[in-house]
One Martini backbone bead per residue (centre of mass of N, CA, C, O) as a GRO file, in nm:
protein
  330
    1MET     BB    1   6.188  -4.084  -5.459
    2SER     BB    2   6.034  -4.201  -5.201
    3THR     BB    3   5.656  -4.219  -5.098
    4THR     BB    4   5.670  -4.419  -4.880
    5MET     BB    5   5.527  -4.494  -4.573
    6THR     BB    6   5.578  -4.556  -4.278
    7GLU     BB    7   5.441  -4.687  -3.998
    8THR     BB    8   5.526  -4.447  -3.808
    9GLU     BB    9   5.412  -4.220  -4.009
   10VAL     BB   10   5.121  -4.309  -3.992
   11VAL     BB   11   5.061  -4.287  -3.709
   12SER     BB   12   5.138  -3.985  -3.669
   13PHE     BB   13   4.929  -3.883  -3.885
   14THR     BB   14   4.676  -3.996  -3.737
   15LEU     BB   15   4.714  -3.831  -3.477
   16HIS     BB   16   4.688  -3.551  -3.604
   17LEU     BB   17   4.391  -3.592  -3.729
   18THR     BB   18   4.290  -3.667  -3.451
   19PRO     BB   19   4.087  -3.542  -3.241
   20PRO     BB   20   4.045  -3.455  -2.940
   21PRO     BB   21   3.894  -3.534  -2.661
   22ALA     BB   22   3.619  -3.446  -2.512
   23PRO     BB   23   3.541  -3.311  -2.241
   24ALA     BB   24   3.392  -3.373  -1.962
   25PRO     BB   25   3.109  -3.308  -1.834
   26ALA     BB   26   2.984  -3.120  -1.601
   27PRO     BB   27   2.808  -3.148  -1.336
   28ARG     BB   28   2.485  -3.096  -1.265
   29ALA     BB   29   2.306  -2.878  -1.102
   30LYS     BB   30   2.067  -2.868  -0.879
   31PRO     BB   31   1.777  -2.746  -0.847
   32ARG     BB   32   1.613  -2.520  -0.649
   33LYS     BB   33   1.373  -2.564  -0.424
   34SER     BB   34   1.057  -2.426  -0.343
   35HIS     BB   35   0.911  -2.431  -0.035
   36PRO     BB   36   0.635  -2.399   0.127
   37PRO     BB   37   0.531  -2.307   0.410
   38THR     BB   38   0.489  -2.448   0.732
   39PRO     BB   39   0.397  -2.466   1.052
   40SER     BB   40   0.710  -2.543   1.117
   41SER     BB   41   0.835  -2.254   1.055
   42GLY     BB   42   0.695  -2.067   1.254
   43LEU     BB   43   0.546  -1.800   1.415
   44LEU     BB   44   0.732  -1.573   1.328
   45TYR     BB   45   0.731  -1.616   1.022
   46HIS     BB   46   0.419  -1.558   0.991
   47LEU     BB   47   0.412  -1.278   1.119
   48HIS     BB   48   0.603  -1.154   0.923
   49THR     BB   49   0.426  -1.211   0.663
   50LEU     BB   50   0.193  -1.030   0.755
   51TYR     BB   51   0.376  -0.766   0.770
   52LEU     BB   52   0.460  -0.754   0.473
   53PHE     BB   53   0.180  -0.699   0.358
   54MET     BB   54   0.150  -0.419   0.530
   55ALA     BB   55   0.406  -0.230   0.544
   56SER     BB   56   0.342   0.004   0.323
   57ASP     BB   57   0.059   0.091   0.511
   58LEU     BB   58   0.111   0.175   0.803
   59LYS     BB   59   0.195   0.492   0.754
   60THR     BB   60  -0.045   0.555   0.518
   61LEU     BB   61  -0.295   0.414   0.684
   62LEU     BB   62  -0.308   0.316   0.984
   63LEU     BB   63  -0.208   0.578   1.131
   64PRO     BB   64  -0.394   0.798   1.012
   65HIS     BB   65  -0.669   0.644   1.086
   66LEU     BB   66  -0.622   0.617   1.380
   67ILE     BB   67  -0.614   0.930   1.442
   68PHE     BB   68  -0.882   0.996   1.308
   69GLY     BB   69  -1.065   0.818   1.495
   70ILE     BB   70  -0.988   0.955   1.765
   71LEU     BB   71  -1.036   1.254   1.697
   72GLY     BB   72  -1.327   1.217   1.602
   73SER     BB   73  -1.447   1.104   1.865
   74LEU     BB   74  -1.336   1.369   2.048
   75SER     BB   75  -1.512   1.548   1.853
   76PRO     BB   76  -1.791   1.753   1.854
   77SER     BB   77  -1.784   1.828   1.544
   78ILE     BB   78  -1.841   1.518   1.482
   79VAL     BB   79  -1.927   1.399   1.791
   80PRO     BB   80  -2.130   1.531   2.006
   81SER     BB   81  -2.151   1.249   2.203
   82THR     BB   82  -1.878   1.263   2.322
   83GLY     BB   83  -1.636   1.176   2.525
   84ALA     BB   84  -1.414   1.217   2.757
   85PHE     BB   85  -1.120   1.266   2.867
   86SER     BB   86  -0.871   1.017   2.953
   87SER     BB   87  -0.633   0.781   3.065
   88THR     BB   88  -0.817   0.534   2.909
   89THR     BB   89  -0.958   0.629   2.650
   90ILE     BB   90  -0.729   0.645   2.430
   91PRO     BB   91  -0.594   0.352   2.456
   92LEU     BB   92  -0.853   0.194   2.398
   93ARG     BB   93  -0.923   0.316   2.129
   94ALA     BB   94  -0.647   0.249   1.988
   95LEU     BB   95  -0.680  -0.060   2.012
   96ARG     BB   96  -0.932  -0.094   1.855
   97VAL     BB   97  -0.856   0.046   1.590
   98THR     BB   98  -0.612  -0.114   1.528
   99LEU     BB   99  -0.742  -0.389   1.498
  100TRP     BB  100  -0.946  -0.309   1.274
  101ILE     BB  101  -0.761  -0.218   1.058
  102ALA     BB  102  -0.569  -0.465   1.040
  103LEU     BB  103  -0.799  -0.674   0.968
  104ASN     BB  104  -0.889  -0.509   0.710
  105LEU     BB  105  -0.606  -0.479   0.561
  106LEU     BB  106  -0.489  -0.756   0.507
  107PRO     BB  107  -0.681  -0.879   0.289
  108PHE     BB  108  -0.651  -0.642   0.094
  109THR     BB  109  -0.339  -0.678   0.043
  110ILE     BB  110  -0.358  -0.969  -0.065
  111ALA     BB  111  -0.550  -0.908  -0.303
  112ASN     BB  112  -0.330  -0.709  -0.428
  113GLN     BB  113  -0.077  -0.946  -0.438
  114ARG     BB  114  -0.185  -1.239  -0.570
  115LEU     BB  115  -0.162  -1.179  -0.848
  116PRO     BB  116   0.041  -1.206  -1.130
  117HIS     BB  117   0.076  -0.895  -1.191
  118ALA     BB  118   0.149  -0.817  -0.903
  119ILE     BB  119   0.406  -0.993  -0.868
  120ARG     BB  120   0.560  -0.863  -1.107
  121GLU     BB  121   0.566  -0.589  -0.980
  122ASP     BB  122   0.691  -0.661  -0.699
  123ALA     BB  123   0.965  -0.764  -0.828
  124ILE     BB  124   1.043  -0.461  -0.887
  125ASN     BB  125   0.939  -0.274  -0.630
  126LYS     BB  126   0.872  -0.534  -0.401
  127PRO     BB  127   1.053  -0.816  -0.335
  128TRP     BB  128   0.995  -0.853  -0.012
  129ARG     BB  129   0.741  -0.967  -0.061
  130PRO     BB  130   0.594  -1.277  -0.011
  131LEU     BB  131   0.553  -1.371  -0.310
  132PRO     BB  132   0.824  -1.288  -0.453
  133ALA     BB  133   0.992  -1.431  -0.199
  134GLY     BB  134   0.843  -1.730  -0.138
  135ARG     BB  135   0.670  -1.761   0.145
  136LEU     BB  136   0.428  -1.826  -0.038
  137SER     BB  137   0.154  -1.925  -0.200
  138ARG     BB  138  -0.122  -1.847  -0.382
  139ALA     BB  139  -0.309  -2.040  -0.232
  140GLN     BB  140  -0.241  -1.946   0.046
  141ALA     BB  141  -0.321  -1.659   0.009
  142HIS     BB  142  -0.623  -1.707  -0.041
  143GLU     BB  143  -0.691  -1.840   0.224
  144LEU     BB  144  -0.598  -1.601   0.399
  145MET     BB  145  -0.796  -1.395   0.279
  146VAL     BB  146  -1.058  -1.532   0.350
  147THR     BB  147  -1.003  -1.555   0.655
  148GLY     BB  148  -0.965  -1.243   0.693
  149TYR     BB  149  -1.258  -1.161   0.618
  150VAL     BB  150  -1.401  -1.324   0.837
  151VAL     BB  151  -1.251  -1.195   1.086
  152ALA     BB  152  -1.330  -0.891   1.019
  153GLY     BB  153  -1.630  -0.929   1.041
  154ALA     BB  154  -1.647  -1.039   1.320
  155ALA     BB  155  -1.502  -0.796   1.465
  156SER     BB  156  -1.704  -0.578   1.352
  157ALA     BB  157  -1.949  -0.699   1.520
  158VAL     BB  158  -1.804  -0.616   1.783
  159LEU     BB  159  -1.648  -0.324   1.747
  160GLY     BB  160  -1.742  -0.227   1.471
  161GLY     BB  161  -1.778  -0.125   1.135
  162LEU     BB  162  -1.944  -0.322   0.942
  163ARG     BB  163  -2.019  -0.146   0.688
  164SER     BB  164  -1.739  -0.073   0.618
  165CYS     BB  165  -1.624  -0.363   0.579
  166LEU     BB  166  -1.807  -0.451   0.348
  167ALA     BB  167  -1.739  -0.222   0.158
  168MET     BB  168  -1.426  -0.304   0.136
  169VAL     BB  169  -1.475  -0.576   0.004
  170ALA     BB  170  -1.601  -0.472  -0.243
  171LEU     BB  171  -1.369  -0.292  -0.325
  172ALA     BB  172  -1.153  -0.515  -0.347
  173TYR     BB  173  -1.278  -0.656  -0.575
  174CYS     BB  174  -1.287  -0.423  -0.789
  175TYR     BB  175  -0.977  -0.330  -0.753
  176ASN     BB  176  -0.868  -0.637  -0.826
  177SER     BB  177  -1.040  -0.860  -0.972
  178LEU     BB  178  -1.166  -0.613  -1.181
  179GLY     BB  179  -0.940  -0.385  -1.240
  180GLY     BB  180  -0.977  -0.080  -1.111
  181ALA     BB  181  -0.668  -0.010  -1.074
  182ASP     BB  182  -0.602  -0.001  -1.411
  183VAL     BB  183  -0.795   0.152  -1.616
  184SER     BB  184  -0.750   0.422  -1.435
  185GLY     BB  185  -0.659   0.694  -1.258
  186VAL     BB  186  -0.935   0.801  -1.168
  187VAL     BB  187  -1.053   0.547  -1.073
  188ARG     BB  188  -0.829   0.485  -0.866
  189ASN     BB  189  -0.881   0.731  -0.695
  190LEU     BB  190  -1.185   0.683  -0.632
  191MET     BB  191  -1.136   0.415  -0.474
  192ASN     BB  192  -0.958   0.542  -0.265
  193VAL     BB  193  -1.167   0.737  -0.154
  194SER     BB  194  -1.363   0.504  -0.069
  195PHE     BB  195  -1.175   0.378   0.135
  196TYR     BB  196  -1.122   0.621   0.318
  197MET     BB  197  -1.422   0.676   0.395
  198CYS     BB  198  -1.478   0.394   0.531
  199ALA     BB  199  -1.242   0.425   0.740
  200MET     BB  200  -1.334   0.681   0.879
  201VAL     BB  201  -1.597   0.591   0.983
  202GLY     BB  202  -1.515   0.318   1.118
  203THR     BB  203  -1.312   0.446   1.327
  204ILE     BB  204  -1.514   0.621   1.473
  205GLU     BB  205  -1.701   0.405   1.559
  206VAL     BB  206  -1.485   0.222   1.718
  207ALA     BB  207  -1.388   0.456   1.911
  208ALA     BB  208  -1.695   0.509   2.014
  209GLY     BB  209  -1.854   0.240   2.049
  210ASP     BB  210  -2.053   0.308   1.779
  211SER     BB  211  -2.243   0.216   1.506
  212THR     BB  212  -2.483   0.454   1.564
  213VAL     BB  213  -2.340   0.715   1.516
  214ALA     BB  214  -2.387   1.061   1.547
  215PHE     BB  215  -2.330   1.288   1.311
  216ALA     BB  216  -2.245   1.582   1.230
  217PRO     BB  217  -2.318   1.770   0.970
  218LYS     BB  218  -2.023   1.879   0.928
  219ALA     BB  219  -1.875   1.591   0.901
  220TRP     BB  220  -1.971   1.533   0.603
  221ALA     BB  221  -1.818   1.774   0.480
  222TRP     BB  222  -1.539   1.685   0.578
  223PHE     BB  223  -1.531   1.409   0.432
  224ALA     BB  224  -1.558   1.542   0.144
  225LEU     BB  225  -1.302   1.704   0.165
  226ILE     BB  226  -1.103   1.471   0.207
  227GLY     BB  227  -1.190   1.325  -0.057
  228ALA     BB  228  -1.084   1.553  -0.236
  229VAL     BB  229  -0.793   1.539  -0.157
  230VAL     BB  230  -0.744   1.240  -0.229
  231LEU     BB  231  -0.814   1.271  -0.531
  232THR     BB  232  -0.595   1.502  -0.599
  233THR     BB  233  -0.319   1.353  -0.436
  234VAL     BB  234  -0.278   1.027  -0.421
  235HIS     BB  235  -0.074   0.988  -0.674
  236VAL     BB  236   0.194   1.012  -0.492
  237GLN     BB  237   0.197   0.684  -0.461
  238ASP     BB  238   0.286   0.638  -0.791
  239LEU     BB  239   0.571   0.750  -0.842
  240PRO     BB  240   0.761   0.499  -0.724
  241ASP     BB  241   0.574   0.280  -0.931
  242GLN     BB  242   0.613   0.307  -1.239
  243GLU     BB  243   0.771   0.069  -1.352
  244GLY     BB  244   0.574  -0.154  -1.251
  245ASP     BB  245   0.304  -0.038  -1.375
  246ALA     BB  246   0.402  -0.054  -1.671
  247ALA     BB  247   0.467  -0.369  -1.670
  248ARG     BB  248   0.137  -0.429  -1.601
  249GLY     BB  249  -0.057  -0.190  -1.729
  250ARG     BB  250  -0.102   0.032  -1.542
  251ARG     BB  251  -0.318   0.305  -1.484
  252THR     BB  252  -0.179   0.621  -1.406
  253ILE     BB  253  -0.143   0.946  -1.360
  254PRO     BB  254   0.171   0.957  -1.428
  255LEU     BB  255   0.127   0.778  -1.709
  256GLU     BB  256  -0.094   0.974  -1.848
  257ILE     BB  257   0.036   1.275  -1.793
  258GLY     BB  258   0.296   1.264  -1.641
  259ASP     BB  259   0.537   1.324  -1.416
  260GLY     BB  260   0.538   1.626  -1.401
  261ARG     BB  261   0.221   1.688  -1.379
  262ALA     BB  262   0.182   1.523  -1.133
  263ARG     BB  263   0.363   1.691  -0.942
  264TRP     BB  264   0.231   1.974  -0.979
  265SER     BB  265  -0.060   1.884  -0.889
  266VAL     BB  266   0.027   1.819  -0.582
  267ALA     BB  267   0.173   2.080  -0.510
  268VAL     BB  268  -0.064   2.273  -0.548
  269LEU     BB  269  -0.309   2.119  -0.402
  270ASP     BB  270  -0.179   2.118  -0.132
  271LEU     BB  271  -0.180   2.427  -0.085
  272ALA     BB  272  -0.479   2.473  -0.125
  273TRP     BB  273  -0.581   2.277   0.099
  274SER     BB  274  -0.417   2.422   0.343
  275VAL     BB  275  -0.636   2.657   0.324
  276ALA     BB  276  -0.921   2.541   0.308
  277ALA     BB  277  -0.937   2.378   0.582
  278PRO     BB  278  -0.907   2.600   0.785
  279VAL     BB  279  -1.146   2.764   0.686
  280PHE     BB  280  -1.364   2.545   0.741
  281TRP     BB  281  -1.270   2.581   1.068
  282HIS     BB  282  -1.202   2.890   1.144
  283LYS     BB  283  -0.914   2.949   1.163
  284GLY     BB  284  -0.637   3.080   1.250
  285PRO     BB  285  -0.308   3.132   1.183
  286ALA     BB  286  -0.210   2.882   1.340
  287GLY     BB  287  -0.386   2.667   1.160
  288PHE     BB  288  -0.170   2.706   0.893
  289ILE     BB  289   0.120   2.615   0.959
  290LEU     BB  290   0.132   2.307   0.918
  291PRO     BB  291  -0.001   2.248   0.657
  292VAL     BB  292   0.168   2.454   0.486
  293GLY     BB  293   0.453   2.349   0.562
  294LEU     BB  294   0.420   2.058   0.456
  295ALA     BB  295   0.331   2.122   0.174
  296GLY     BB  296   0.596   2.268   0.097
  297VAL     BB  297   0.768   2.025   0.126
  298VAL     BB  298   0.629   1.840  -0.081
  299ALA     BB  299   0.667   2.036  -0.327
  300VAL     BB  300   0.969   2.056  -0.332
  301ARG     BB  301   1.028   1.752  -0.358
  302LEU     BB  302   0.877   1.693  -0.615
  303LEU     BB  303   1.053   1.900  -0.790
  304ARG     BB  304   1.362   1.813  -0.692
  305LYS     BB  305   1.291   1.505  -0.588
  306ARG     BB  306   1.292   1.207  -0.824
  307SER     BB  307   1.353   0.959  -0.688
  308VAL     BB  308   1.243   0.679  -0.550
  309ARG     BB  309   1.339   0.738  -0.266
  310ASP     BB  310   1.226   1.027  -0.253
  311ASP     BB  311   0.929   0.954  -0.300
  312LYS     BB  312   0.897   0.784  -0.037
  313VAL     BB  313   0.951   1.019   0.151
  314THR     BB  314   0.720   1.207   0.034
  315LEU     BB  315   0.484   1.014   0.120
  316MET     BB  316   0.527   1.044   0.417
  317ILE     BB  317   0.484   1.357   0.429
  318TRP     BB  318   0.203   1.352   0.314
  319SER     BB  319   0.088   1.182   0.563
  320LEU     BB  320   0.145   1.414   0.763
  321TRP     BB  321  -0.032   1.625   0.624
  322MET     BB  322  -0.294   1.469   0.672
  323LEU     BB  323  -0.275   1.489   0.976
  324SER     BB  324  -0.303   1.791   0.996
  325LEU     BB  325  -0.591   1.787   0.911
  326TYR     BB  326  -0.708   1.603   1.136
  327LEU     BB  327  -0.664   1.829   1.368
  328LEU     BB  328  -0.868   2.063   1.308
  329PRO     BB  329  -1.141   1.982   1.477
  330LEU     BB  330  -1.000   2.055   1.771
   0.00000   0.00000   0.00000
């Protein structure tokens, strides 16, 4: 038998051994570039960006302190020389206080959100905020923050509350740039108390239209009591943010003592303060109804509804509970 291969067989054999050509690579898609917004982006775009910086704090900080400032300025128990109620007094005071709080709150929130670890946290907890959403660069945020502080200081020199404004600038630097918000849950709560105290005094001065307003002696004891309330319960705001806080290495009360203990601490102390505050103002039975009722709702939700979404709702009810305490001096 002949073992010599014909030319046709050699060609066929070679074709079988030769691997098929590799398919041509698909064209690579060009990466999308994110461009920082420019002035041509539109006024509404920039106003919305400013709103997003403050959005989380409007209902928990701006609104409660607005009401605290107006009610405090109209309460003889807080400001003995307060003016009388009128159809124009409250709207004008509300406008002044709203402007003052917003101008002071904006640079503080930018300072709180502009650092790299804060952006990483917000990418988890609040991806809609301006920096993780790519609405502006960190450099632009820094420029906006500095401008905001200058505007807030100038406005405070005109509207009142300049001392509170300058104190909050110092607090913002310690809280954000020096990492005061991250080192310890207790330190974090103490700094929150300091911010609340500055805002309380500042809003009353602005609402009263007098930076040298003379507070009643009992007013300072009331401020201290509210400070104690904030110190022992404000970590309710950290419950929905635990994942992001843990990712950035921030130490908060829920992460330090555990989620369950943190919830119980707020639930019990909310109820205790709801009794102590009306007693401070010598209220009758009716004065206990709203604070105790809202504190009960907060307590039940803290212990029974523990999702992130539920905790955000509970935080809103906690803010309403704080408002119920602010009503007591009237």
